[in-house]
N, C-alpha and C positions, 0 to 999 in steps of 0.2 A: 598287526602283531600287538599283543597286549604288553604293557610295561609291568615288570614285577615290583613287589613291594614287601617290606618287612612286616609280618603279622604282629610281632612283638612290639614294634614301635607304635602301631596304631590300635593296639588291643582294646583301649577304652572306648573307641568309637566303633570298632568292629563288632562289639557285643551288643550294640544298640539294635533293637528289633526293627526299627524303621531306617536303619542305615546298612550295616553289615558289609560283607565282602563285595557284593555287587556295586554298592555305592563307592567303596574305596577304590575299586578297579576303574570306575569312571573318572575319579579324581586323578588316578595315576596316569590315565591315558589323555587327560585334558591339558590344554595350554592357555595361559592368561598373560596378556601384555599389560603391565601396570605403567601408566604414564604419570610420573611424578613420585619421587621417593621422599616426600616431606611428611607433614603432619598426618595426612590421611594414608599415604602410601606406606609409612612405617608399620602401623598395626596390620594393615591389609596384607602386606608382604610377609610379615612374621607369622601370621596365622595360616596363610595359604601354604607356606613352606612347612610349617609344623604339621598341618593336616595331610601332607603328602601329595600335593598337587604336582603332577608329573613334570611340567615345564613352566617356568616363570620368566618373563622378560621384564626388565626394568629400564625405563627411559628417563634420564634426568641429566642435564648438563650443569647443574648447580654444584657449588662446593659447600661443605659443612661449616656453619658459623655458630658462634656461641649462643646467639639468640634462637637458634633452631632447637637446642637441646631440651627446653622445657616441654616441648610437645613432640619430639622426634626421638624417643628413647632407644631406637635401633642404633644410634650413634653415641659415642662417648667423648669426653673432653679431649682425649688424645687424638681424636679423628678430625678435629677442627683444622680447616684448610685443605682437607682431602676431598676427592670427588664422591658425591653421594652414590652414584650408580656403582662405582667400583667398591666402595666400602660396604654398601648394602649387599652386593653380590657375595663378598667374602663372609659377612656375618651370617647370611642365610645358608650359605654352603656349609658353614660350621654347624649351624643348627640342624640341617638335614642334608647329609652328603648323598642321599639316595636319589635326589631329584636334580633336574637340569636347571641351572640359573644362567640367564643371558643378561649381561650388563651393557647398556648402550649409553656411553658418555657423550651424548649429542643432543642438539636442540631439535625437537620435532617441528617440522614445517611441511609446507605443501609438496615439496620435492621428494620427501622420504616417507611421508605418513602412510600412504596406501601400501607401499611395498613392505613396510614393517608390520602393519596390521594384518596383511594377507597371510603371514606365517603363524598366526595364533588363532585359537578358537574363539576367545573372548577378549574384550578390551575393558580396562578399568580406568576411569578418569579421576585422577587424584590431583588435578591441577588447580591453580588459583587465579587464572586470568581468562577473560572472555574470548579473546582471540583464539587461544588454544582449545578452549571448551567447544566453541562452535565448529572448529576445524575437525576435532575428534568426532563430534556428533555426525557431521556430514560425511566423513570418511566411513564411519560405521554403517550409515544408511546405504551408501554406494556399494559397499562390499557385503552388506547384509550380515554384519557382525553384531552379536549381542553386546550391549554396553552397560556396564555397572557404573553409575554416576553418584557422586556425592559432593557436597560443598558445605563449608562451615564459615561462620563469622561471629565474633564476639561470644555470645552464649547460645547460639542456635545453629543447628545443622539440618541438612536435608539429604535424602537418599532415594534413588529410584533405579529401575532397570528399564532401559530403552531398547527398542528394536528387537523385541522378543514377544511372541504372541501372548496376549492376555488370556488367561484360562477361561474367562467367561465368553468374550466376544471373538477371540482368535485374532484380533487386530493388533498391529504394532504401533506404538507411539515413539516419538523421538523428542529430543530436547527442545526442538523448535515448536512442538505442539504445546509446550509449557511456556516458553519464551521465544516467540517467533523471530524477534529482532534483538540484536545486542543493545544494551543500554548506552546512553551517551557517555563518552569518555569522562571518567571522574564522578559519574552519577552514583555508582555503587562502589564503596571502598572495599579493598581487599583486606586480608588479615594484617598486612604490614601497616595499613592506614588505620583500620578500625580496631585491631587487636583481636585476640582469641584466648580464651581460657584453655590452658594446655590439655586438660583431660578431655575436652570436647572432641577434637579430632581423633583422640584415642577411642572414644565411644563410637563415633560414627564410622571410623575406619574399621573397627571390629565388626560393626554391622555390615559393612561392605563385604568383609570376608564371609560372614554368615550367609548373606544373599548369594554370593558367588558359589559357595559350596552347595547351597540348595539348588541353585540354577543348574549346576553341572550334574548333580546326582539325581535330580528330580524328587528331592526330599522336601516335604512340606509345601507351603504356599510362599511364593516370592512376591516381590514388589514390582513385578512386570506391569507397566502401564499404571503404576500408582506412585504417588509422592508421599513419603513419610517425613514429617518434620518433628524435631525434638528440641525443647528448650531446657537447658540444664539448670536454670535458675529456679523454675517452678515444677520441673519434671512433667510438664504438659507435652503431649504428643498429638499429632493429627495425621490421619491418613486420607489422602484425596485420590479419587479415581480420575485418571487422565483419559482424554478422548483424542483419537487421531483426527487431525484437521487437514483435509486434502489440500487446502490452499497453502499450507506451510511447506508442503513438499516442493512447491515451485521455487522456494527460497534456497533449496539445496542444489548444488551443481548437478546438471543432468548426467554427466559422465566423468570419467577419470581425467580426460584431457582438460575439460573446463575446470575441474577441481584444482589441477596442478597450476592452472593459470589464474587462480583466484588468490587475492591477497587478503587474508583474514585480519591482518593488522589494520589495513585500510577499512575493511568491512566493519571492524569494531572501533572505528573512529580514532585510530592511532594516527596522530599527526606526524608530519615529517620533520619534527623538531628534535627527535631523540639523538643524543650525543653519547657515544660509547665511552667507557672509562678511559681507554687509551687515548682517544682524541681529547677528552677533557683534561687529561694530564698535560698534553701538549699545549693546549690553549692557556691554562693557568700559569704555565712557565714563561709565557710571552707577555706582550703588552696589549693594551687596549681591550682587555676583557674584564667585564664586571660580573661577578658571581652574586646572585641574589637568592637567599634562602627564604622560601615562602612558608616555612613551617611556623606554627605558633611558638611563642617565646618559651613555653615550658617544655617543648619537645626535645628529646635527646635521641642519639648522641650529638654532641657539639661538633660542628665542622671546624676542626682545628687545622692549623698550618696553612690555611688558605684565606687570603684577604677576601672578605665578602660583606654584603649588606644584608641585614635581616629585615624583611618587609613581609609580615604575615599575610597569607592569602586573604584573610578577612578584611584587610584594608588596602590591598594592592591596587584596586581600581582608582583610589585617590592619588596614587603616586605614578601612574603609568606615563603621564605627560612629562615627568621629570627624568625619565630613563632615556638618556641620549647617548650613551656609550656606543662605540662602533660595534662592539660584540658583547652580547649579554647571554649568560647561562643561568637559567633558573634551576634550583634544586629543591627537593623536598624529601620526605621519608622514603618513598618507593618509586617516584617518577610520575605519579598520577596528577597531583596538584601542579607540579612544575610544568607538565605538558599543557595543562589548562592555562597556566599563567603565560606560557609562550604563545599560545593561541590568542589570548587577549591582547598582548602587546603587538603581535604581528598584524593585527587588524588595523592598528593605527600607526605602525612604524614607518619610517622612511625607507625607500628602496635599498639604501646602502647599509642599513643596519642588519646585522646577523643575530638571529635569536635562536637559542637552543634550550633543550631540557635534558638534564643529566639522566640518562637511562638507568633505571633500577634504583635511583635515589641515593641518599647518603649512606645507608647501611651497606648497599651493594658496593659503593665507591670505597668504603673503608676496607672491605674485604679484597677488592681488586687492587687497591693501592699496595697492599702487602705483597701480592703476587708480582705486581709490576716492579717493585723494589728488588725482588729476587731474580728477576729475569736478566 
């Protein structure tokens, strides 16, 4: 059964000779699950909803913070502190009440990934960490779902379509054909660590919407089995042809059971040092806990109201021998450097010393602290 749509709402794209009613009907009958409602997800979601995509799913367990707003214009200052998936659903429904919007305020993991993906025709990866990125890729390969992928950092972005036949060879590539193995933990910084110019995810996220619409409607040429990169500083772009590599398929779980029993956090070198905000709050209220901020001295925001020591990561190795507290918690901007610091100390620590890394870093802690105070 075909979904109905308003001709007046989509009139400007219906009159396109290479689009028309048939393409619009394909959009109305399609469903896309967007993982991540942040910098990339906001423009992607907005333009898919505006274009009349029949059903959109949004997965995100994060809450809106003030530092999101420079690159996530789907949200407003009054939305700070609210759940992204819920607010995004409300905003998109107001934009286009004709379509179905599903909001999932949850964390995507190995236990729910396959079941959620199975309910949609396409999946879009708008995440910013490698554990989730490899999990999404592997799930799409197992379920044979087309995957629209993008990533941004500082001034450069990249976009591709995986697990969809290339028009020339008919073969399908996946993310592991490009990057077979995850990088070492802390080797590549995310946007929280490296920064990003706000308009960049807007540009790349809009390109994701364009590629998704073309993919669904069969309009034009897509980036299936191609990698497009764009540098906003010099406007240089590059398009690379990707090749399927049979050996990388062996890196993907062979079936759904193996997938569900795979820990992508461990796969992506996530150490067991992570300390949730709730546990961090308990530890700092007690005794025998030393908090060490490994950010460089110029980095903000300042960790206020907590007794701590500032030892930048660049000189931490020279001070490891003097860290003798019974319990040590490392913190940084987003949890990457602090996890590395915890690993360095754990290699030389005595068996009775407890070493942790604040999960999500200082910015996440400041947000969660406000929530904890209201509980």
